[in-house]
NUKEBA-886791 format. One record per residue (C-alpha): x, y, z. Coordinates in pm, 1 decimal, padded with zeros to 6 digits, m for minus. Example, Ala and Ser with C-alpha at 12.3 -4.5 7.8 and 13.67 -1.06 7.14 Angstrom:
BEGIN
<atom><u>01230.0</u><v>m00450.0</v><w>00780.0</w></atom>
<atom><u>01367.0</u><v>m00106.0</v><w>00714.0</w></atom>
***
This chain:
BEGIN
<atom><u>01292.1</u><v>m00450.2</v><w>00313.8</w></atom>
<atom><u>01320.8</u><v>m00284.8</v><w>m00027.3</w></atom>
<atom><u>01051.7</u><v>m00284.6</v><w>m00291.5</w></atom>
<atom><u>01101.3</u><v>m00488.0</v><w>m00604.1</w></atom>
<atom><u>01155.6</u><v>m00234.4</v><w>m00881.4</w></atom>
<atom><u>00961.4</u><v>m00436.4</v><w>m01137.9</w></atom>
<atom><u>00602.0</u><v>m00319.1</v><w>m01126.8</w></atom>
<atom><u>00668.5</u><v>m00025.7</v><w>m00894.8</w></atom>
<atom><u>00550.6</u><v>00322.2</v><w>m00984.6</w></atom>
<atom><u>00694.3</u><v>00659.7</v><w>m00902.9</w></atom>
<atom><u>00500.9</u><v>00929.0</v><w>m00722.5</w></atom>
<atom><u>00596.9</u><v>01272.7</v><w>m00592.1</w></atom>
<atom><u>00426.5</u><v>01380.4</v><w>m00270.0</w></atom>
<atom><u>00486.6</u><v>01735.8</v><w>m00150.8</w></atom>
<atom><u>00808.1</u><v>01758.1</v><w>m00352.8</w></atom>
<atom><u>00953.6</u><v>01423.8</v><w>m00235.8</w></atom>
<atom><u>00990.2</u><v>01126.7</v><w>m00470.0</w></atom>
<atom><u>00862.6</u><v>00785.2</v><w>m00360.5</w></atom>
<atom><u>00803.2</u><v>00450.0</v><w>m00526.8</w></atom>
<atom><u>00495.3</u><v>00241.6</v><w>m00459.1</w></atom>
<atom><u>00385.8</u><v>m00105.1</v><w>m00555.2</w></atom>
<atom><u>00064.1</u><v>m00298.9</v><w>m00544.4</w></atom>
<atom><u>00098.7</u><v>m00674.4</v><w>m00535.6</w></atom>
<atom><u>00000.7</u><v>m00803.8</v><w>m00880.6</w></atom>
<atom><u>m00145.3</u><v>m01133.4</v><w>m00770.0</w></atom>
<atom><u>m00352.0</u><v>m01153.5</v><w>m00454.4</w></atom>
<atom><u>m00252.9</u><v>m01363.4</v><w>m00157.0</w></atom>
<atom><u>m00483.3</u><v>m01659.0</v><w>m00086.0</w></atom>
<atom><u>m00683.8</u><v>m01458.7</v><w>00168.8</w></atom>
<atom><u>m00700.3</u><v>m01155.4</v><w>m00060.7</w></atom>
<atom><u>m00812.4</u><v>m01377.2</v><w>m00347.6</w></atom>
<atom><u>m01103.6</u><v>m01498.0</v><w>m00138.9</w></atom>
<atom><u>m01169.9</u><v>m01138.1</v><w>m00025.6</w></atom>
<atom><u>m01114.4</u><v>m01238.1</v><w>00336.4</w></atom>
<atom><u>m00844.5</u><v>m00973.7</v><w>00379.0</w></atom>
<atom><u>m00809.0</u><v>m00633.6</v><w>00212.9</w></atom>
<atom><u>m00568.0</u><v>m00514.0</v><w>m00051.3</w></atom>
<atom><u>m00231.6</u><v>m00374.6</v><w>00058.8</w></atom>
<atom><u>00035.8</u><v>m00167.8</v><w>m00109.7</w></atom>
<atom><u>00388.5</u><v>m00063.3</v><w>m00016.8</w></atom>
<atom><u>00567.7</u><v>00271.3</v><w>m00046.5</w></atom>
<atom><u>00933.2</u><v>00364.9</v><w>m00000.7</w></atom>
<atom><u>01157.6</u><v>00666.5</v><w>m00042.0</w></atom>
<atom><u>01281.4</u><v>00662.4</v><w>m00401.8</w></atom>
<atom><u>01643.2</u><v>00775.4</v><w>m00363.6</w></atom>
<atom><u>01768.7</u><v>00575.2</v><w>m00067.2</w></atom>
<atom><u>01513.1</u><v>00318.2</v><w>00043.6</w></atom>
<atom><u>01486.5</u><v>00286.6</v><w>00417.4</w></atom>
<atom><u>01174.3</u><v>00206.0</v><w>00616.9</w></atom>
<atom><u>00895.2</u><v>00072.0</v><w>00395.2</w></atom>
<atom><u>00539.5</u><v>00190.5</v><w>00446.6</w></atom>
<atom><u>00281.5</u><v>m00090.0</v><w>00419.1</w></atom>
<atom><u>m00074.6</u><v>00037.7</v><w>00376.0</w></atom>
<atom><u>m00374.8</u><v>m00187.8</v><w>00432.7</w></atom>
<atom><u>m00674.8</u><v>m00050.8</v><w>00244.1</w></atom>
<atom><u>m01044.7</u><v>m00103.5</v><w>00307.2</w></atom>
<atom><u>m01099.5</u><v>m00257.1</v><w>m00038.8</w></atom>
<atom><u>m01071.2</u><v>m00608.1</v><w>m00181.7</w></atom>
<atom><u>m00777.3</u><v>m00683.3</v><w>m00411.9</w></atom>
<atom><u>m00860.5</u><v>m00600.1</v><w>m00773.1</w></atom>
<atom><u>m00784.4</u><v>m00958.8</v><w>m00878.1</w></atom>
<atom><u>m00995.4</u><v>m01131.0</v><w>m00613.7</w></atom>
<atom><u>m01137.4</u><v>m01463.8</v><w>m00726.7</w></atom>
<atom><u>m01495.3</u><v>m01426.4</v><w>m00613.9</w></atom>
<atom><u>m01590.5</u><v>m01115.2</v><w>m00806.0</w></atom>
<atom><u>m01609.7</u><v>m00860.9</v><w>m00523.0</w></atom>
<atom><u>m01610.8</u><v>m00516.8</v><w>m00679.2</w></atom>
<atom><u>m01279.0</u><v>m00343.5</v><w>m00604.0</w></atom>
<atom><u>m01201.4</u><v>00025.3</v><w>m00601.9</w></atom>
<atom><u>m00869.3</u><v>00084.6</v><w>m00777.6</w></atom>
<atom><u>m00571.6</u><v>00212.4</v><w>m00581.0</w></atom>
<atom><u>m00508.2</u><v>00553.2</v><w>m00734.2</w></atom>
<atom><u>m00202.5</u><v>00777.3</v><w>m00700.1</w></atom>
<atom><u>m00419.0</u><v>01027.8</v><w>m00509.2</w></atom>
<atom><u>m00493.2</u><v>00758.5</v><w>m00249.4</w></atom>
<atom><u>m00125.9</u><v>00665.7</v><w>m00226.3</w></atom>
<atom><u>m00032.7</u><v>01032.7</v><w>m00175.4</w></atom>
<atom><u>m00296.7</u><v>01068.6</v><w>00097.2</w></atom>
<atom><u>m00165.1</u><v>00756.6</v><w>00272.5</w></atom>
<atom><u>00193.2</u><v>00888.6</v><w>00255.6</w></atom>
<atom><u>00088.7</u><v>01220.5</v><w>00409.3</w></atom>
<atom><u>m00103.5</u><v>01044.8</v><w>00687.4</w></atom>
<atom><u>00184.9</u><v>00806.7</v><w>00760.5</w></atom>
<atom><u>00429.7</u><v>01097.2</v><w>00780.3</w></atom>
<atom><u>00200.3</u><v>01271.4</v><w>01031.3</w></atom>
<atom><u>00181.8</u><v>00947.8</v><w>01232.6</w></atom>
<atom><u>00558.8</u><v>00909.2</v><w>01254.0</w></atom>
<atom><u>00678.6</u><v>00723.8</v><w>00945.2</w></atom>
<atom><u>01039.9</u><v>00817.0</v><w>00871.1</w></atom>
<atom><u>01108.3</u><v>00688.9</v><w>00518.9</w></atom>
<atom><u>01485.6</u><v>00744.0</v><w>00538.1</w></atom>
<atom><u>01526.5</u><v>00554.2</v><w>00866.5</w></atom>
<atom><u>01607.4</u><v>00185.4</v><w>00873.7</w></atom>
<atom><u>01398.5</u><v>m00069.2</v><w>01053.0</w></atom>
<atom><u>01082.9</u><v>m00275.0</v><w>01035.8</w></atom>
<atom><u>00808.4</u><v>m00168.8</v><w>00796.3</w></atom>
<atom><u>00574.4</u><v>00104.2</v><w>00917.2</w></atom>
<atom><u>00218.1</u><v>m00022.9</v><w>00898.6</w></atom>
<atom><u>m00074.5</u><v>00205.0</v><w>00823.9</w></atom>
<atom><u>m00405.6</u><v>00025.4</v><w>00870.5</w></atom>
<atom><u>m00695.1</u><v>00186.1</v><w>00685.9</w></atom>
<atom><u>m00905.7</u><v>m00131.7</v><w>00676.3</w></atom>
<atom><u>m01174.6</u><v>m00014.4</v><w>00918.4</w></atom>
<atom><u>m01504.3</u><v>m00102.0</v><w>00758.9</w></atom>
<atom><u>m01361.1</u><v>m00371.8</v><w>00531.1</w></atom>
<atom><u>m01664.7</u><v>m00591.4</v><w>00487.8</w></atom>
<atom><u>m01615.2</u><v>m00961.5</v><w>00542.4</w></atom>
<atom><u>m01705.3</u><v>m01174.1</v><w>00244.2</w></atom>
<atom><u>m02058.0</u><v>m01307.5</v><w>00249.8</w></atom>
***
């Protein structure tokens, strides 16, 4: 699964170039703030295994006005480093590597 280039951003983590993308429009569950925001990261030169990160924040375009915290490049870099320590191999092929950081995501009230 390769990232769509439109809307993706480049980032360099520890000397390696990656591209990352946050979904512009929320899914139905993200829009209702029932599920947290996610973003995807892949190796920039030869995309292989995509990293899918589930955050502990609502999507910035949620429909019910829950206050989001923006996904910053520093957070993306931290997620990449953690995923690499946990076994993500960005140049390998295969199913997306999932990194779940949603612990503490509050359910909508």
